Every structure is written in C-alpha cells, then in structure tokens.
MOPAC internal coordinates of N, CA, C and O (Angstrom, degrees):
PM7 1SCF
backbone

  N    0.0000 0     0.00 0     0.00 0    0    0    0
  C    1.3956 1     0.00 0     0.00 0    1    0    0
  C    1.5380 1   109.44 1     0.00 0    2    1    0
  O    1.2310 1   118.49 1   -52.78 1    3    2    1
  N    1.3508 1   120.49 1   127.22 1    3    2    1
  C    1.4227 1   121.69 1  -177.50 1    5    3    2
  C    1.5248 1   112.96 1   -67.47 1    6    5    3
  O    1.2310 1   121.54 1   -37.63 1    7    6    5
  N    1.3232 1   114.67 1   142.37 1    7    6    5
  C    1.4866 1   119.71 1   178.34 1    9    7    6
  C    1.5298 1   110.62 1   -76.47 1   10    9    7
  O    1.2310 1   120.25 1   -39.22 1   11   10    9
  N    1.2885 1   117.13 1   140.78 1   11   10    9
  C    1.4612 1   120.30 1   179.08 1   13   11   10
  C    1.5654 1   110.35 1   -69.90 1   14   13   11
  O    1.2310 1   120.63 1   -31.69 1   15   14   13
  N    1.2575 1   116.40 1   148.31 1   15   14   13
  C    1.4009 1   124.35 1   177.13 1   17   15   14
  C    1.5695 1   110.15 1   -77.60 1   18   17   15
  O    1.2310 1   120.81 1   -79.67 1   19   18   17
  N    1.3056 1   116.06 1   100.33 1   19   18   17
  C    1.4737 1   121.27 1  -172.76 1   21   19   18
  C    1.4714 1   111.22 1   -61.56 1   22   21   19
  O    1.2310 1   119.52 1   144.16 1   23   22   21
  N    1.3644 1   118.53 1   -35.84 1   23   22   21
  C    1.4550 1   118.23 1  -177.12 1   25   23   22
  C    1.5104 1   109.97 1   -68.59 1   26   25   23
  O    1.2310 1   119.39 1   143.72 1   27   26   25
  N    1.3838 1   118.77 1   -36.28 1   27   26   25
  C    1.4132 1   123.20 1   178.04 1   29   27   26
  C    1.5631 1   109.37 1   -69.02 1   30   29   27
  O    1.2310 1   120.96 1   140.99 1   31   30   29
  N    1.2665 1   115.78 1   -39.01 1   31   30   29
  C    1.4943 1   118.11 1   179.68 1   33   31   30
  C    1.5112 1   109.20 1   -66.63 1   34   33   31
  O    1.2310 1   118.84 1   142.55 1   35   34   33
  N    1.3020 1   119.81 1   -37.45 1   35   34   33
  C    1.4531 1   122.08 1  -179.64 1   37   35   34
  C    1.5153 1   110.05 1   -67.80 1   38   37   35
  O    1.2310 1   119.55 1   144.10 1   39   38   37
  N    1.3228 1   118.47 1   -35.90 1   39   38   37
  C    1.4776 1   124.41 1   175.69 1   41   39   38
  C    1.5364 1   107.64 1   -64.01 1   42   41   39
  O    1.2310 1   118.86 1   136.75 1   43   42   41
  N    1.2939 1   119.79 1   -43.25 1   43   42   41
  C    1.4406 1   122.45 1  -179.23 1   45   43   42
  C    1.4963 1   111.24 1   -63.52 1   46   45   43
  O    1.2310 1   120.97 1   136.71 1   47   46   45
  N    1.3336 1   115.76 1   -43.29 1   47   46   45
  C    1.5193 1   118.82 1   179.45 1   49   47   46
  C    1.4824 1   108.94 1   -65.67 1   50   49   47
  O    1.2310 1   118.28 1   140.31 1   51   50   49
  N    1.3215 1   120.88 1   -39.69 1   51   50   49
  C    1.4532 1   121.24 1  -177.78 1   53   51   50
  C    1.4838 1   110.77 1   -67.38 1   54   53   51
  O    1.2310 1   120.59 1   141.10 1   55   54   53
  N    1.3747 1   116.48 1   -38.90 1   55   54   53
  C    1.4886 1   118.45 1   178.94 1   57   55   54
  C    1.5171 1   108.12 1   -69.64 1   58   57   55
  O    1.2310 1   119.02 1   140.69 1   59   58   57
  N    1.2636 1   119.47 1   -39.31 1   59   58   57
  C    1.4971 1   120.91 1   177.24 1   61   59   58
  C    1.4542 1   109.83 1   -59.54 1   62   61   59
  O    1.2310 1   119.17 1   134.01 1   63   62   61
  N    1.3415 1   119.18 1   -45.99 1   63   62   61
  C    1.4278 1   121.83 1   178.26 1   65   63   62
  C    1.4473 1   114.49 1   -58.43 1   66   65   63
  O    1.2310 1   120.48 1   137.42 1   67   66   65
  N    1.3592 1   116.69 1   -42.58 1   67   66   65
  C    1.5027 1   121.24 1   177.29 1   69   67   66
  C    1.5188 1   109.93 1   -67.60 1   70   69   67
  O    1.2310 1   118.79 1   140.44 1   71   70   69
  N    1.2990 1   119.91 1   -39.56 1   71   70   69
  C    1.4886 1   121.02 1   179.10 1   73   71   70
  C    1.4869 1   110.66 1   -67.79 1   74   73   71
  O    1.2310 1   119.03 1   143.51 1   75   74   73
  N    1.3443 1   119.45 1   -36.49 1   75   74   73
  C    1.5281 1   122.67 1   178.49 1   77   75   74
  C    1.5198 1   107.95 1   -65.70 1   78   77   75
  O    1.2310 1   120.19 1   134.05 1   79   78   77
  N    1.3745 1   117.24 1   -45.95 1   79   78   77
  C    1.4635 1   119.45 1  -179.69 1   81   79   78
  C    1.4964 1   111.91 1   -61.35 1   82   81   79
  O    1.2310 1   121.15 1   139.60 1   83   82   81
  N    1.3032 1   115.41 1   -40.40 1   83   82   81
  C    1.4904 1   119.02 1   179.95 1   85   83   82
  C    1.5521 1   109.09 1   -65.35 1   86   85   83
  O    1.2310 1   120.24 1   134.70 1   87   86   85
  N    1.2992 1   117.15 1   -45.30 1   87   86   85
  C    1.4715 1   124.63 1   178.06 1   89   87   86
  C    1.4550 1   111.87 1   -57.55 1   90   89   87
  O    1.2310 1   121.14 1   136.10 1   91   90   89
  N    1.3740 1   115.42 1   -43.90 1   91   90   89
  C    1.5152 1   119.13 1   179.40 1   93   91   90
  C    1.5067 1   110.13 1   -68.32 1   94   93   91
  O    1.2310 1   118.60 1   143.69 1   95   94   93
  N    1.2925 1   120.27 1   -36.31 1   95   94   93
  C    1.4349 1   121.98 1   177.89 1   97   95   94
  C    1.5588 1   109.78 1   -67.70 1   98   97   95
  O    1.2310 1   118.90 1   141.69 1   99   98   97
  N    1.3489 1   119.70 1   -38.31 1   99   98   97
  C    1.4565 1   120.59 1  -179.30 1  101   99   98
  C    1.5490 1   108.83 1   -68.93 1  102  101   99
  O    1.2310 1   120.42 1   148.76 1  103  102  101
  N    1.3111 1   116.80 1   -31.24 1  103  102  101
  C    1.4754 1   120.18 1  -178.31 1  105  103  102
  C    1.5968 1   111.40 1   -63.52 1  106  105  103
  O    1.2310 1   121.58 1   153.50 1  107  106  105
  N    1.4241 1   114.58 1   -26.50 1  107  106  105
  C    1.4280 1   118.34 1   177.94 1  109  107  106
  C    1.5223 1   112.42 1   -64.17 1  110  109  107
  O    1.2310 1   119.30 1   149.47 1  111  110  109
  N    1.2567 1   118.94 1   -30.53 1  111  110  109
  C    1.4968 1   121.20 1  -174.37 1  113  111  110
  C    1.5438 1   111.86 1  -102.88 1  114  113  111
  O    1.2310 1   119.67 1   169.21 1  115  114  113
  N    1.3136 1   118.24 1   -10.79 1  115  114  113
  C    1.4687 1   121.46 1  -176.32 1  117  115  114
  C    1.5660 1   106.89 1   -88.57 1  118  117  115
  O    1.2310 1   120.93 1   -39.25 1  119  118  117
  N    1.3216 1   115.83 1   140.75 1  119  118  117
  C    1.4727 1   118.25 1   176.94 1  121  119  118
  C    1.5691 1   110.00 1  -132.60 1  122  121  119
  O    1.2310 1   122.20 1   -21.99 1  123  122  121
  N    1.3030 1   113.39 1   158.01 1  123  122  121
  C    1.4956 1   119.72 1   174.80 1  125  123  122
  C    1.5139 1   104.97 1  -127.09 1  126  125  123
  O    1.2310 1   121.23 1   -23.83 1  127  126  125
  N    1.2991 1   115.25 1   156.17 1  127  126  125
  C    1.4986 1   124.51 1   178.15 1  129  127  126
  C    1.4702 1   110.00 1  -116.84 1  130  129  127
  O    1.2310 1   118.48 1   -32.90 1  131  130  129
  N    1.2789 1   120.51 1   147.10 1  131  130  129
  C    1.4337 1   124.76 1   168.82 1  133  131  130
  C    1.4605 1   107.44 1  -132.79 1  134  133  131
  O    1.2310 1   120.25 1   -46.61 1  135  134  133
  N    1.3434 1   117.13 1   133.39 1  135  134  133
  C    1.4800 1   122.16 1  -178.86 1  137  135  134
  C    1.5336 1   108.27 1  -126.69 1  138  137  135
  O    1.2310 1   119.13 1   -44.77 1  139  138  137
  N    1.3016 1   119.26 1   135.23 1  139  138  137
  C    1.4600 1   124.24 1   175.98 1  141  139  138
  C    1.5082 1   109.31 1  -129.95 1  142  141  139
  O    1.2310 1   122.74 1   -13.86 1  143  142  141
  N    1.3188 1   112.36 1   166.14 1  143  142  141
  C    1.4953 1   121.00 1   176.70 1  145  143  142
  C    1.4981 1   110.44 1    62.01 1  146  145  143
  O    1.2310 1   120.09 1  -138.70 1  147  146  145
  N    1.2849 1   117.43 1    41.30 1  147  146  145
  C    1.4710 1   118.94 1   178.37 1  149  147  146
  C    1.5109 1   115.04 1    58.34 1  150  149  147
  O    1.2310 1   121.32 1  -147.37 1  151  150  149
  N    1.2985 1   115.08 1    32.63 1  151  150  149
  C    1.4636 1   119.79 1   179.62 1  153  151  150
  C    1.5150 1   115.01 1    99.69 1  154  153  151
  O    1.2310 1   121.30 1  -177.84 1  155  154  153
  N    1.3514 1   115.11 1     2.16 1  155  154  153
  C    1.4416 1   118.50 1  -178.28 1  157  155  154
  C    1.5384 1   112.76 1   -64.51 1  158  157  155
  O    1.2310 1   119.60 1   142.88 1  159  158  157
  N    1.3320 1   118.37 1   -37.12 1  159  158  157
  C    1.4483 1   124.09 1   179.54 1  161  159  158
  C    1.4884 1   109.00 1  -135.42 1  162  161  159
  O    1.2310 1   120.13 1   -47.92 1  163  162  161
  N    1.3940 1   117.36 1   132.08 1  163  162  161
  C    1.4170 1   122.10 1   176.65 1  165  163  162
  C    1.5078 1   107.43 1  -131.20 1  166  165  163
  O    1.2310 1   119.31 1   -44.41 1  167  166  165
  N    1.3052 1   118.92 1   135.59 1  167  166  165
  C    1.4457 1   124.53 1   172.29 1  169  167  166
  C    1.4996 1   111.80 1  -116.67 1  170  169  167
  O    1.2310 1   120.55 1   -28.36 1  171  170  169
  N    1.2394 1   116.56 1   151.64 1  171  170  169
  C    1.4789 1   124.16 1   175.31 1  173  171  170
  C    1.5381 1   108.79 1  -123.57 1  174  173  171
  O    1.2310 1   119.28 1   -53.10 1  175  174  173
  N    1.3142 1   118.99 1   126.90 1  175  174  173
  C    1.4368 1   122.81 1  -172.77 1  177  175  174
  C    1.5372 1   105.18 1  -132.30 1  178  177  175
  O    1.2310 1   121.22 1   -39.03 1  179  178  177
  N    1.3135 1   115.26 1   140.97 1  179  178  177
  C    1.5342 1   121.82 1   173.91 1  181  179  178
  C    1.4450 1   110.32 1   -82.64 1  182  181  179
  O    1.2310 1   122.91 1   -15.16 1  183  182  181
  N    1.3124 1   112.02 1   164.84 1  183  182  181
  C    1.5003 1   119.21 1   177.07 1  185  183  182
  C    1.4613 1   112.88 1   -67.01 1  186  185  183
  O    1.2310 1   119.63 1   172.46 1  187  186  185
  N    1.3938 1   118.31 1    -7.54 1  187  186  185
  C    1.4831 1   122.33 1   175.85 1  189  187  186
  C    1.4999 1   108.74 1   -98.61 1  190  189  187
  O    1.2310 1   119.65 1  -167.01 1  191  190  189
  N    1.3364 1   118.28 1    12.99 1  191  190  189
  C    1.5024 1   123.43 1   179.72 1  193  191  190
  C    1.4751 1   114.36 1    65.28 1  194  193  191
  O    1.2310 1   120.89 1  -146.62 1  195  194  193
  N    1.4192 1   115.90 1    33.38 1  195  194  193
  C    1.4226 1   122.07 1   176.41 1  197  195  194
  C    1.5418 1   108.57 1  -104.79 1  198  197  195
  O    1.2310 1   119.94 1   -54.11 1  199  198  197
  N    1.3013 1   117.71 1   125.89 1  199  198  197
  C    1.4988 1   118.39 1   176.90 1  201  199  198
  C    1.4791 1   111.78 1   -74.72 1  202  201  199
  O    1.2310 1   121.77 1   -50.23 1  203  202  201
  N    1.3414 1   114.22 1   129.77 1  203  202  201
  C    1.5119 1   118.13 1  -177.90 1  205  203  202
  C    1.5278 1   106.54 1   -99.74 1  206  205  203
  O    1.2310 1   119.78 1   147.09 1  207  206  205
  N    1.3086 1   118.02 1   -32.91 1  207  206  205
  C    1.4996 1   115.79 1  -178.20 1  209  207  206
  C    1.5575 1   110.38 1  -160.15 1  210  209  207
  O    1.2310 1   120.80 1   -26.61 1  211  210  209
  N    1.2315 1   116.07 1   153.39 1  211  210  209
  C    1.5351 1   126.08 1   167.96 1  213  211  210
  C    1.4786 1   105.54 1  -127.23 1  214  213  211
  O    1.2310 1   120.56 1   -58.44 1  215  214  213
  N    1.3255 1   116.53 1   121.56 1  215  214  213
  C    1.4956 1   118.71 1   177.00 1  217  215  214
  C    1.5464 1   106.14 1  -115.65 1  218  217  215
  O    1.2310 1   122.23 1   -46.31 1  219  218  217
  N    1.2920 1   113.33 1   133.69 1  219  218  217
  C    1.4961 1   123.75 1  -178.57 1  221  219  218
  C    1.5473 1   106.00 1  -117.03 1  222  221  219
  O    1.2310 1   120.60 1   -59.73 1  223  222  221
  N    1.2622 1   116.46 1   120.27 1  223  222  221
  C    1.5305 1   119.32 1   173.72 1  225  223  222
  C    1.5716 1   109.60 1   -65.71 1  226  225  223
  O    1.2310 1   120.65 1   -40.12 1  227  226  225
  N    1.2964 1   116.37 1   139.88 1  227  226  225
  C    1.4895 1   116.49 1  -178.95 1  229  227  226
  C    1.5219 1   114.85 1   -56.94 1  230  229  227
  O    1.2310 1   121.02 1   147.74 1  231  230  229
  N    1.3748 1   115.66 1   -32.26 1  231  230  229
  C    1.4509 1   114.79 1  -176.72 1  233  231  230
  C    1.6113 1   110.90 1   -77.57 1  234  233  231
  O    1.2310 1   120.43 1   175.12 1  235  234  233
  N    1.3524 1   116.77 1    -4.88 1  235  234  233
  C    1.4725 1   117.26 1   175.90 1  237  235  234
  C    1.5169 1   110.14 1   -84.46 1  238  237  235
  O    1.2310 1   119.67 1   170.31 1  239  238  237
  N    1.2794 1   118.23 1    -9.69 1  239  238  237
  C    1.4810 1   121.31 1   179.93 1  241  239  238
  C    1.5092 1   110.49 1   -88.74 1  242  241  239
  O    1.2310 1   120.11 1   -75.28 1  243  242  241
  N    1.3244 1   117.39 1   104.72 1  243  242  241
  C    1.4522 1   124.19 1   178.13 1  245  243  242
  C    1.4443 1   108.53 1  -117.99 1  246  245  243
  O    1.2310 1   118.47 1   -72.58 1  247  246  245
  N    1.3917 1   120.53 1   107.42 1  247  246  245
  C    1.4351 1   122.69 1  -175.04 1  249  247  246
  C    1.5655 1   113.09 1   -62.73 1  250  249  247
  O    1.2310 1   121.28 1   165.03 1  251  250  249
  N    1.3267 1   115.16 1   -14.97 1  251  250  249
  C    1.5161 1   120.14 1   179.79 1  253  251  250
  C    1.5244 1   109.71 1   -91.86 1  254  253  251
  O    1.2310 1   119.06 1   172.97 1  255  254  253
  N    1.3814 1   119.39 1    -7.03 1  255  254  253
  C    1.4557 1   119.44 1  -177.68 1  257  255  254
  C    1.5496 1   107.61 1  -145.93 1  258  257  255
  O    1.2310 1   121.02 1  -113.56 1  259  258  257
  N    1.3389 1   115.65 1    66.44 1  259  258  257
  C    1.4916 1   118.50 1  -177.91 1  261  259  258
  C    1.5885 1   109.34 1   -69.58 1  262  261  259
  O    1.2310 1   120.23 1   159.33 1  263  262  261
  N    1.3520 1   117.17 1   -20.67 1  263  262  261
  C    1.4371 1   120.10 1  -179.81 1  265  263  262
  C    1.5800 1   112.17 1   -66.52 1  266  265  263
  O    1.2310 1   121.72 1   144.02 1  267  266  265
  N    1.2679 1   114.32 1   -35.98 1  267  266  265
  C    1.4927 1   121.09 1   176.65 1  269  267  266
  C    1.5233 1   111.56 1   -59.90 1  270  269  267
  O    1.2310 1   122.32 1   131.12 1  271  270  269
  N    1.3604 1   113.16 1   -48.88 1  271  270  269
  C    1.5023 1   116.59 1   175.91 1  273  271  270
  C    1.5050 1   113.18 1   -61.89 1  274  273  271
  O    1.2310 1   120.17 1   137.99 1  275  274  273
  N    1.3382 1   117.29 1   -42.01 1  275  274  273
  C    1.4203 1   117.97 1   175.13 1  277  275  274
  C    1.5223 1   115.44 1   -58.99 1  278  277  275
  O    1.2310 1   121.97 1   139.61 1  279  278  277
  N    1.3318 1   113.83 1   -40.39 1  279  278  277
  C    1.5080 1   119.45 1   177.87 1  281  279  278
  C    1.5151 1   109.69 1   -63.89 1  282  281  279
  O    1.2310 1   120.22 1   139.62 1  283  282  281
  N    1.3307 1   117.19 1   -40.38 1  283  282  281
  C    1.5248 1   120.09 1   178.86 1  285  283  282
  C    1.4871 1   109.78 1   -64.80 1  286  285  283
  O    1.2310 1   120.16 1   132.55 1  287  286  285
  N    1.2843 1   117.29 1   -47.45 1  287  286  285
  C    1.5210 1   119.38 1   179.21 1  289  287  286
  C    1.4869 1   110.68 1   -57.90 1  290  289  287
  O    1.2310 1   120.65 1   130.41 1  291  290  289
  N    1.3303 1   116.37 1   -49.59 1  291  290  289
  C    1.4732 1   121.71 1   179.20 1  293  291  290
  C    1.5327 1   111.20 1   -54.80 1  294  293  291
  O    1.2310 1   120.54 1   133.94 1  295  294  293
  N    1.3639 1   116.58 1   -46.06 1  295  294  293
  C    1.5194 1   121.23 1  -179.99 1  297  295  294
  C    1.4613 1   109.61 1   -61.75 1  298  297  295
  O    1.2310 1   120.18 1   136.02 1  299  298  297
  N    1.3748 1   117.25 1   -43.98 1  299  298  297
  C    1.4913 1   121.58 1  -175.06 1  301  299  298
  C    1.6100 1   108.33 1   -65.03 1  302  301  299
  O    1.2310 1   122.04 1   135.50 1  303  302  301
  N    1.3599 1   113.70 1   -44.50 1  303  302  301
  C    1.4936 1   121.39 1   178.22 1  305  303  302
  C    1.5313 1   109.88 1   -54.53 1  306  305  303
  O    1.2310 1   121.51 1   128.49 1  307  306  305
  N    1.2911 1   114.72 1   -51.51 1  307  306  305
  C    1.4829 1   122.18 1  -175.94 1  309  307  306
  C    1.5529 1   109.26 1   -63.22 1  310  309  307
  O    1.2310 1   121.38 1   134.47 1  311  310  309
  N    1.3072 1   114.96 1   -45.53 1  311  310  309
  C    1.4980 1   117.74 1   178.41 1  313  311  310
  C    1.5415 1   111.96 1   -62.87 1  314  313  311
  O    1.2310 1   121.14 1   141.20 1  315  314  313
  N    1.3144 1   115.42 1   -38.80 1  315  314  313
  C    1.4572 1   121.35 1  -178.61 1  317  315  314
  C    1.5657 1   110.55 1   -68.45 1  318  317  315
  O    1.2310 1   121.23 1   138.64 1  319  318  317
  N    1.3020 1   115.26 1   -41.36 1  319  318  317
  C    1.4407 1   118.08 1   173.58 1  321  319  318
  C    1.5559 1   114.67 1   -60.02 1  322  321  319
  O    1.2310 1   121.87 1   134.35 1  323  322  321
  N    1.3297 1   114.03 1   -45.65 1  323  322  321
  C    1.4332 1   118.57 1   179.57 1  325  323  322
  C    1.4894 1   111.97 1   -65.97 1  326  325  323
  O    1.2310 1   118.17 1   141.55 1  327  326  325
  N    1.3168 1   121.09 1   -38.45 1  327  326  325
  C    1.4436 1   124.04 1   174.02 1  329  327  326
  C    1.5181 1   110.08 1   -60.26 1  330  329  327
  O    1.2310 1   119.90 1   131.56 1  331  330  329
  N    1.3145 1   117.80 1   -48.44 1  331  330  329
  C    1.4997 1   123.73 1  -179.54 1  333  331  330
  C    1.5868 1   110.82 1   -62.49 1  334  333  331
  O    1.2310 1   121.21 1   139.44 1  335  334  333
  N    1.2590 1   115.28 1   -40.56 1  335  334  333
  C    1.4745 1   118.83 1   174.44 1  337  335  334
  C    1.5005 1   113.97 1   -63.48 1  338  337  335
  O    1.2310 1   120.45 1   141.46 1  339  338  337
  N    1.2942 1   116.75 1   -38.54 1  339  338  337
  C    1.4788 1   122.08 1   178.25 1  341  339  338
  C    1.5513 1   108.49 1   -66.87 1  342  341  339
  O    1.2310 1   120.43 1   139.30 1  343  342  341
  N    1.3263 1   116.79 1   -40.70 1  343  342  341
  C    1.4524 1   123.51 1   176.64 1  345  343  342
  C    1.5506 1   108.76 1   -60.37 1  346  345  343
  O    1.2310 1   119.59 1   134.73 1  347  346  345
  N    1.3750 1   118.38 1   -45.27 1  347  346  345
  C    1.4213 1   121.56 1   178.10 1  349  347  346
  C    1.5189 1   112.29 1   -59.57 1  350  349  347
  O    1.2310 1   121.89 1   132.99 1  351  350  349
  N    1.3866 1   113.99 1   -47.01 1  351  350  349
  C    1.4458 1   118.93 1  -176.98 1  353  351  350
  C    1.5585 1   109.11 1   -63.13 1  354  353  351
  O    1.2310 1   120.59 1   139.40 1  355  354  353
  N    1.2953 1   116.49 1   -40.60 1  355  354  353
  C    1.4598 1   117.95 1   179.96 1  357  355  354
  C    1.5203 1   112.26 1   -62.91 1  358  357  355
  O    1.2310 1   120.87 1   132.24 1  359  358  357
  N    1.3476 1   115.94 1   -47.76 1  359  358  357
  C    1.4494 1   120.94 1  -175.67 1  361  359  358
  C    1.5497 1   110.45 1   -69.61 1  362  361  359
  O    1.2310 1   121.22 1   129.56 1  363  362  361
  N    1.2848 1   115.28 1   -50.44 1  363  362  361
  C    1.5229 1   118.88 1  -178.94 1  365  363  362
  C    1.4923 1   111.56 1   -69.82 1  366  365  363
  O    1.2310 1   119.58 1   146.49 1  367  366  365
  N    1.3090 1   118.41 1   -33.51 1  367  366  365
  C    1.4268 1   121.20 1   176.33 1  369  367  366
  C    1.4914 1   111.61 1   -62.49 1  370  369  367
  O    1.2310 1   121.32 1   136.71 1  371  370  369
  N    1.3491 1   115.08 1   -43.29 1  371  370  369
  C    1.4667 1   120.49 1   179.41 1  373  371  370
  C    1.5502 1   111.55 1   -64.53 1  374  373  371
  O    1.2310 1   121.07 1   142.12 1  375  374  373
  N    1.3412 1   115.56 1   -37.88 1  375  374  373
  C    1.4382 1   121.22 1  -179.97 1  377  375  374
  C    1.5149 1   110.75 1   -68.18 1  378  377  375
  O    1.2310 1   121.51 1   148.23 1  379  378  377
  N    1.3411 1   114.71 1   -31.77 1  379  378  377
  C    1.4878 1   117.20 1  -178.71 1  381  379  378
  C    1.5100 1   113.85 1   -93.92 1  382  381  379
  O    1.2310 1   120.77 1  -162.90 1  383  382  381
  N    1.3981 1   116.13 1    17.10 1  383  382  381
  C    1.4017 1   122.13 1  -174.16 1  385  383  382
  C    1.4829 1   115.54 1   -53.33 1  386  385  383
  O    1.2310 1   119.91 1   148.55 1  387  386  385
  N    1.3725 1   117.78 1   -31.45 1  387  386  385
  C    1.4417 1   122.94 1  -176.94 1  389  387  386
  C    1.5552 1   111.57 1   -78.58 1  390  389  387
  O    1.2310 1   120.73 1   173.00 1  391  390  389
  N    1.2999 1   116.21 1    -7.00 1  391  390  389
  C    1.4475 1   119.78 1  -170.71 1  393  391  390
  C    1.5168 1   109.69 1   -65.25 1  394  393  391
  O    1.2310 1   119.69 1   146.72 1  395  394  393
  N    1.3206 1   118.19 1   -33.28 1  395  394  393
  C    1.4666 1   121.60 1   179.68 1  397  395  394
  C    1.5262 1   112.31 1   -57.87 1  398  397  395
  O    1.2310 1   122.01 1   132.04 1  399  398  397
  N    1.3125 1   113.75 1   -47.96 1  399  398  397
  C    1.4886 1   118.80 1   179.31 1  401  399  398
  C    1.5412 1   111.06 1   -71.40 1  402  401  399
  O    1.2310 1   121.28 1   149.46 1  403  402  401
  N    1.2418 1   115.16 1   -30.54 1  403  402  401
  C    1.5003 1   120.10 1   179.36 1  405  403  402
  C    1.4832 1   108.89 1   -69.24 1  406  405  403
  O    1.2310 1   120.81 1   133.82 1  407  406  405
  N    1.3364 1   116.05 1   -46.18 1  407  406  405
  C    1.4626 1   119.68 1  -177.04 1  409  407  406
  C    1.5496 1   109.77 1   -62.62 1  410  409  407
  O    1.2310 1   120.44 1   141.77 1  411  410  409
  N    1.3230 1   116.76 1   -38.23 1  411  410  409
  C    1.4940 1   119.00 1   176.63 1  413  411  410
  C    1.5368 1   110.33 1   -60.20 1  414  413  411
  O    1.2310 1   119.94 1   141.09 1  415  414  413
  N    1.3525 1   117.72 1   -38.91 1  415  414  413
  C    1.4142 1   122.38 1   179.58 1  417  415  414
  C    1.5008 1   109.90 1   -67.52 1  418  417  415
  O    1.2310 1   120.41 1   138.65 1  419  418  417
  N    1.2764 1   116.82 1   -41.35 1  419  418  417
  C    1.4869 1   120.28 1   179.99 1  421  419  418
  C    1.4971 1   111.34 1   -66.56 1  422  421  419
  O    1.2310 1   119.46 1   154.12 1  423  422  421
  N    1.3203 1   118.63 1   -25.88 1  423  422  421
  C    1.4942 1   119.84 1   177.67 1  425  423  422
  C    1.4607 1   111.95 1   -65.08 1  426  425  423
  O    1.2310 1   119.23 1   152.17 1  427  426  425
  N    1.2906 1   119.08 1   -27.83 1  427  426  425
  C    1.4429 1   123.86 1   178.60 1  429  427  426
  C    1.5079 1   113.44 1   -71.88 1  430  429  427
  O    1.2310 1   120.61 1   169.83 1  431  430  429
  N    1.3349 1   116.44 1   -10.17 1  431  430  429
  C    1.4613 1   119.79 1   179.37 1  433  431  430
  C    1.5764 1   111.99 1   -85.40 1  434  433  431
  O    1.2310 1   121.84 1   166.90 1  435  434  433
  N    1.3690 1   114.09 1   -13.10 1  435  434  433
  C    1.4390 1   116.36 1  -179.89 1  437  435  434
  C    1.5363 1   111.23 1    79.63 1  438  437  435
  O    1.2310 1   118.64 1  -163.68 1  439  438  437
  N    1.3131 1   120.19 1    16.32 1  439  438  437
  C    1.4264 1   122.79 1  -175.68 1  441  439  438
  C    1.5614 1   106.62 1   -79.40 1  442  441  439
  O    1.2310 1   119.90 1   -41.67 1  443  442  441
  N    1.3347 1   117.80 1   138.33 1  443  442  441
  C    1.5440 1   119.68 1   178.11 1  445  443  442
  C    1.4866 1   109.41 1   -61.56 1  446  445  443
  O    1.2310 1   121.91 1   -41.87 1  447  446  445
  N    1.2923 1   113.95 1   138.13 1  447  446  445
  C    1.5351 1   122.71 1   179.04 1  449  447  446
  C    1.4589 1   114.15 1    86.97 1  450  449  447
  O    1.2310 1   118.68 1   179.45 1  451  450  449
  N    1.3492 1   120.12 1    -0.55 1  451  450  449
  C    1.4191 1   122.09 1  -179.48 1  453  451  450
  C    1.5235 1   112.49 1  -117.06 1  454  453  451
  O    1.2310 1   120.10 1   180.00 1  455  454  453

C-alpha cells in the first residue's frame, strides 16, 4: 500500500483550516429570516445562531389570545434556527470539502478511527 504524501496532506489541512475560518467569519455577517402566520411574526438570525430581531405585526397582538402569539413566536424562532443551521451546514460543509480526500489519506496511516 503506498504511503501518503505527508507534505500534501499538511497543505490540505492548512487549506481546510483557512477555508473553515473564512466560512465562520462570513457566518457572522450573514442572516436568515423566518416568517410565520402570514407575516404576523418574523425573526432574523445570524449564521452564528444569534437572533438579531423579532418583529410582531400589530394585528397579531390579541389580548384575549396571548397563547396564539406565543405559538407564532415559538414557530418563527424554531424556523429561524433551522434556517441558520442549514446555512452553517452549507458554508462549513463547503469549506470542509477536501476532508473526504484527506480522510482517505489518513486511513493509509493506520491510525485508529480513520
């Protein structure tokens, strides 16, 4: 079995680290929005899973039914988190794209777990 080129593997690791750092920095400034209830509640979440805003339409506020508003806010928050997590997976997954080839190379080293 041929030995992996350690210099090449080190370069791949360094490139992947730089790509990951760049992707994580980009996630700080990217945001996603989630809207529920036909626009009644909208949340904005960064790629770092930080909520930037929650907007509630005045007509969504019914003093006789606060549970409905709570349900709408909860649904919007959950959708916003899911969208931000998908953004993270896309960005970080793209940055780690070389990992598959690298992992195959590490397997040739006989290291446990690779």
